[in-house]
N, C-alpha and C positions, 0 to 999 in steps of 0.2 A: 198365688196363681189363680187365674180365672177358672171358673168351673166350666169344664168342657163336656158336661153330661149331655147326651143327645136324648131326644124324646123317646127313642126306642129303648133306652136304658131305664126309663122311669116306670116303675110298676104301676099298673092300673091305667096307663095312658097309651092310647093307640099310637104306634109309631108312624111318623110321616115319612114318606119316601123322599130321598134327597131330591128327586126331580120336582117335588112340590115347590121347592124354594126357587126353582128356575122356571116354573110354569107361568101362565098368564094370569093366574089368580092374584087379586089385590089383597091388601091388608085386611079389609073388612070380610073377605071370603075365608081367610085363614084364621081369623080371630076366634078364640073359644073362651067361654066363661072361666073364671078362676076356680070355680067349684069342680071343674073337670081335672084339676091338677092336684097331686098329693101335697104340694107345699106352695107357699107364696113365691118362693124363689124360682121354682120351676115355671110358674105362670109368668113372672116378670122376664125371665130369660127367653121364654117363648115369644113374648111380645117384641123383644129386641130382634129376634131372629126372623120374624115374619114381616117386619116393617120394610118398606121400599120407598124411601123418601125421594122426591123429585126436585131437581134443581131448576130454578127459575120458572117453575110452574106451581099452580096453587096446591098447597097441602092443607087439607081441611080436617078439623077435629071429627072423630068417630069414623070418617072415611079412611083417613091415612094414619091416624094415631088416636089414642084415648087418654083421658085424664085418670090418674090413680092417686090414692092417698099419699103415696111416696113422692109425688111431684110437689107437694106443698112444702116439703123440707128444704130442697135446694132453692125453691122460690123464696122462702123465708130467709134462708142464709144469704142468698144473693141480694135481697133487699137491704138487709142489715149492712152487708159489705158495701153496697152502693152508697148509702147515706153517709157512711163513715169516710169512704175514700174520696167522694166528691167534696165533702165538707173539708177534708184535709187539703185538697188541691186549692179550693176556693180560699181557705184561710191562709195558705202559704202565699198566695198572690195578694190577698187583701192587706196583710201586715206591711210589706214594703211600699205598697201603693197608697197607704193611708185610708183604706176602706174599712168600714165598721162591721160589727156582727150582723147588722141588718142586711148588708150586701151578701154575706156568706149564706145566711138562711134563705134569702129569696133566690139566690142562684142555685142552691141545692134543690129547692123545690122545682125550679125551672128545668134543671137537668133531669129530674125524675120524670117529668112530663115528656121531655124530648126523647129520653131513652126508651120510654114505654112504646112510643110510636115505632121506633126502629126495631125493637124486640119483636113486636107483632108482625111487622112487615117482612123482616128477613128470617129470623130464627123460627118464628111461628107459622110463616106462610110461604115464602119464596125460597129460602135457603135453610131447610131444616137440619142440615149438617154443619151450619155455621154456628159456632158458640156465640153467646150473647156478647155484644160489644160493651165491655165493662170499663174499668178505670186502670190507667197505667201507673200503678203504685211506685215502681222503681224510679219513675220520672220525678217524683216529688222533691228529692234532694237537689235536682237541677234547677227548679223554679226560681229560687233566690238569685242564682247566677244569671238566669235569663232576664229577670227584672233589672238586676244591677247593670247588665250590658245594654239596657235600653230596649229589650225585646217586647214585642206587642203580642198579647195572648191570641188575637185573631190570626196574625201572621204565623205564629208558632203552630197553631192548630191546623191551619190550611196546608202548610208545608208537610206536616205529618200525614194528613189525609192524602195528599198528592203522591208522596213517596210510598205510602202504604199501598195505594192502588197500583203503582208501577211494579212493586215487588210481587203483588198478588197476580197481576196479569202475566208477568214473566214466569210464574210458578216458582219464584225464588224461595218462598217459604217451605214448600214441599221438598225442594232440592236440598236445602240446609238441614231439614229434618232427617232426610234419608242419609245424609253424610254424618249424622251424629250417632255414635255407637251407644250400646246399652250402658257401658261404663260411664261415658261422659254424661248421658242423660240422667242416670241414677245418681251420680255425684251431684249434679245440679239440683235434683229433687232433695237430696239429703241436706245440702247447704241451705236452700230456701226454707225447708221445713224446720231446721234447727234454729236458724237466725230468726225466723218469724215467731217460733214458739218462745224463744228467749226474750224477744222484744215485747211480746204481749204479757209475759209473766212480770217483766220489769215494770211495764206500764201499770199493771194491776197493783203491784206493791207501791209504786209511786202515788197512785190515787189513794190507797189505804193509809199511807203515811201522811198524806196531806190533810186527811180528816182525823188524824191522831188515833187511828184504829188499825194499825199495821197487821194485827192478828187476823183481820177479816180476810186478807189476801191469802194467807196460809190455809185458812179453813176452806175457802172457796176452791183453791187448787186441789186440796186433798180430796174433797168431795167429788170434784170433777174427775180425778183419776179413778176413784172407786166406781163412779157411775160408768165411765168409759170402759173399764174392765168388765163390768157386769154386762153391758150391752154387747161387747165383743163375745163374751161367753154365750150369751143368748142369741147371737147372730142377728142383732137388731141395731147394728152400729149406725144405720141411716137415721135413727132417732136421736143421735147424739146432740145435734144442734138445738132443737126445741127443748128437750128435757134438761140439758145442761143450762140453757138460758133461764128456764123456769126455776130450776133448783137453785142456781146461784143468785138469781134476782131475789127469790124468796128468802134465802138464808141471809143475804146482805140486809134486806129490810128488817128481818127478825132480829138481827144483831144491832140494829140502830143506825145503819148507814143512811145518810141524808139523800133524799130524792124528791123531786117535784116536777110536775108537768109545767112547761113554760111556753111551748110553741103552740099557739092557738091555730084553729083551722083557718085556711085561707087559700088563695089561688095566686100563682106567680104572674108577673107581668110578662105577657108573651108578645113582645114587640122589639125586634132587633135594633130599631132606631133608638129606643130607650137605652138598651144595654151598651150600644156603641156611640152614645152621645158624648159630647165634650163636657157636659155638666150633669150627666145622669149615668146610672149603671157603673161601668168601669171608669168613667170620666177620662177616657183616653182618646176619644174620637176614632176615626178609621186609620188603619196602618198606612205607612208610606213605603216606598221602595226600599229605603234604608232599613225599615223594620224587618222586612223579609231577609235582607242580607245578614242582619245581626243574628237572627235565630236559625239560619241555615245549618250550621254544624250541630246545633242542639236537636234539630228535627231529624237529621240523618242518624244521630245516635239513638234517638227515641225509637225510630222504626227498626233499626238494627237490633235493638233490645227486644223486639217482638218475638223473634224466632225462638230463643230459649224459653220464653214464657209460654208461647203457643205449644211448643214441643212437649213441655212438661204436662200440660193439660191433656194433650192427645194421648200421651203414653199412659197416663193414669186411667183413662177410659179403657185402653187396650188391656191393661192388667185386670181391671175390675169386671169387664164384660165377658160373657161366654163366647164360645166359637160361633162362627157364621154370623157375626154382627158387624162386619166391615162397612156395610152400607150405612149404618146409623152412627158410626163413629165420627167425631169432629174432623172436618176437612180444614186443613190449615189455610189453604188459599182462599176458600170461601169465607172463612172467618176474617181474613185480612181484608177482603172486599167489604164485608159488612162493617168492620171496625173503621175502615177508611172513609166510607160514605157517611157513616154516623158522625165521624170526627169532622168531616168537611162541613156538613150541614149544621152540626151543633156549634161550631166555631162561628159560622156566618150569623147564626141566630143570637150569639152572645153568651153561650154556656162556658163554664170554667173547666169542664171535663176534658181529659186527654184519654182517648180510648185504647183498650187492649183487650185481650181475651179475658172473660169474666171468671176468675178463679174461684171466688166464693160461691158461684153457682155450679160450675161444671164439676168440681171435686165432690160435693155432696150428691150431685146427680149421678155421678159414676158409682159412688158407694151404694146408692139406692137402686142401681141397675135400671135407670130410667133414661130414655132418649131425650134429646134436647128440646123438641118443640112444645110438648105439653107443659113442662115446667116453665118454659119461656113465656107462654101465655099467662100463666099464673103470676110469674115475676112481674110482668108488665102491669097486671092488675094490682098487685101489692104495692108497686112503686107509685101508682096513681093514688091509691088510698093513703099511703104514708105522706106523700107530698101535699095532698089536699087537707087531710085530717090534721096533720101536724104533730099530734101527740105521740104517734109511734116513732117519730124521729127522735124524741127525747129518750125513749126507751132504748132505741138502737145504739145511741152513742153513750149510754151509761156504762161505765167501765165493767161492772160485774157481768153485764150481758154481752157487751162488745168483745172484750178480751177473751172470754170463754168461748164465744161463738166462733171466733177466728181460729183459736187453738184447736178445738175438736172438729171443726168443719173444714179446715184448710190445712193447717201446718202439720198436725200429727198424721193425717192421711198422706201428706207429701213425704214425710219421714218413712212411713211404712212402705210406700211405693218405691222410694229410693233404695231401701234395704232389700226389697224383693228383686230389684233389677241388678243388684251388685252381689248377689249371693252365689252366682255360678260363673265359671270360666275365669278369664283374666281381666275381670272388670274392675277389681278393687284398685289397681294402679291408676287407671284413668279417673276413677271416682275421687281418689285422694288428691290428685293434681287439680281437679276441678274445684274442690273445696279449698285447697291451699291458694290457688290463684284468684278465686272469687273473693277470698278474705283479703287478699292484697289490694284489689281494686274494686271490682263489683262482678255480679254474675255474668254480664255480657262479656267482659274481658276474660273471665275464667272459662266460659264456654268456648269462645273463639280460639283461645290459646290451646286448650286441651284437645279440641277437635282437630287442630292442625297437628299436634304432637301424636295423637292417637292414629290419625289417618296416615301419617308418615311411617308408622310402625315403631316409633321410639318407645312407646308405652302401649299397654293393652295387648290385644290379640294380633300377633304378627301375621297369622294366616289371613285375617280379614284385610289387613293393609295390602298384602301382596295381590289380592284379587281386585283392588280398585284401579281405575284408569288414572292416568296422570292428572286429568281434570278434577277427578274426585279426590285424589290422594293429596295433592299439594297446591294446585292452581286456585281452585275455588276457596278452600280453607285459608290459603295464604292471603288471598285478596281480602277476604272477610276480616281476618286478624289485622292486616295492615290498615284497612279503612277504619275499623273500630278504634284501634290504638291511636291512629292519627287524629281522629276526631276528639278522642278523650284528651289527647295532649293539647289540642286547640282550646278546649273549654276548661282545662285545669283539673281533670279527674284523675290524673296519674299522681300518686303520692310523692311529695317532695319535689315535683316539677311545676314551676309556675305556668299559668295558662299562657300559651303562645299567642292566643288572640288578644289577651289583655296587654301583653308586651308590645304587640304590633300596634295596638291603638295608641300606646304612649309614645 
């Protein structure tokens, strides 16, 4: 549970009147040096409580927020995650389109430059409660289907951006978040955390077996567990990502694992006409009307999958932050605006990324008890350095660093948050159904089905269900489940059922 200690409870620190938080004083007036607090945690919590971020108005460093050592950790984790995820999307597109490794490398560099601009503009300057616009990882399995259906990456990205803006403007993201109970959200976090952890462990063992040194994976995971336990004991869990990466990278090299720097310094081609040329970049030219029609159901599904993703990140902040920090917590609709605009412009420019809430950033930031904007600025800087310098990209995608960073920085914290949310009340029923139904199809299906069952009162807390209006109880959840299931049936995501869209084409 979040620490709810007030400043009046801290020995040696002068208590602030509750009225101070509602006064006309700004952040710079309320800020006090860390030396005045008995512990680092008290200082960081006070920083969260005194911030007053402004929407669509300038938020400036030192006037509205400060940089702290803890901001470097989520920035580092986020940069590693960005390189990996954009590389995965670009590679997934490149294979069926016959594009080589050179295309993947250049597009990843290009995306690192593009995303840096949007991080600074929105999360660091105009919308400090909008999480960084990251990469839509759950969308990766759909990409081969999009390409096989004749989908165009620009058309796909533009429709995602348009639908995302419509959902944000209508406040649909916040509505769906409010209709999701603790049991449903906790189960979703448990599923994502377990599946993600298992996938990274499997990937690490596959890498170790490929170099005929399978024991390295066991050693790395064992040392990671011990380090994580010690950091938890010392209440320094926010250091898990850099220390785990340094430890595992060093152990892997000491045991003889092969590694070499291959990506030389350079700057990407920033020219949309090159990327959308018929003989350059994607080698596809510009999309046609048919291109938009083909990707329409995929784009609807992609945006519908945003809500459970965004909700999990927001809830993790709520659990990790202390009381009186609602102003600095991630705003789902603002994040959708940021992600949609970033997606629209990125697709027009020729990038391969599909945007979503940046999990590899927000989860470590929540653990470190840091607000979004300061770490966002550092993440933008790290992305530029990684893209131009090149060599950090090689380290970020090396399995001993990559797999361990994702496990300790994202998936284990998600598991912990899910367990925290499902330990009280009648939440375990809903959580179990989410895990079961997500395993059947995917998290979007599991979330929408369980939200409907939970709000109807068939599972979970019956008292909560009885207090909901008809609109909240079954109309909105029912429409969401019907739309998602229908789109999944169209594109062939329901197990054992052929894609209706493919049958129709034949």
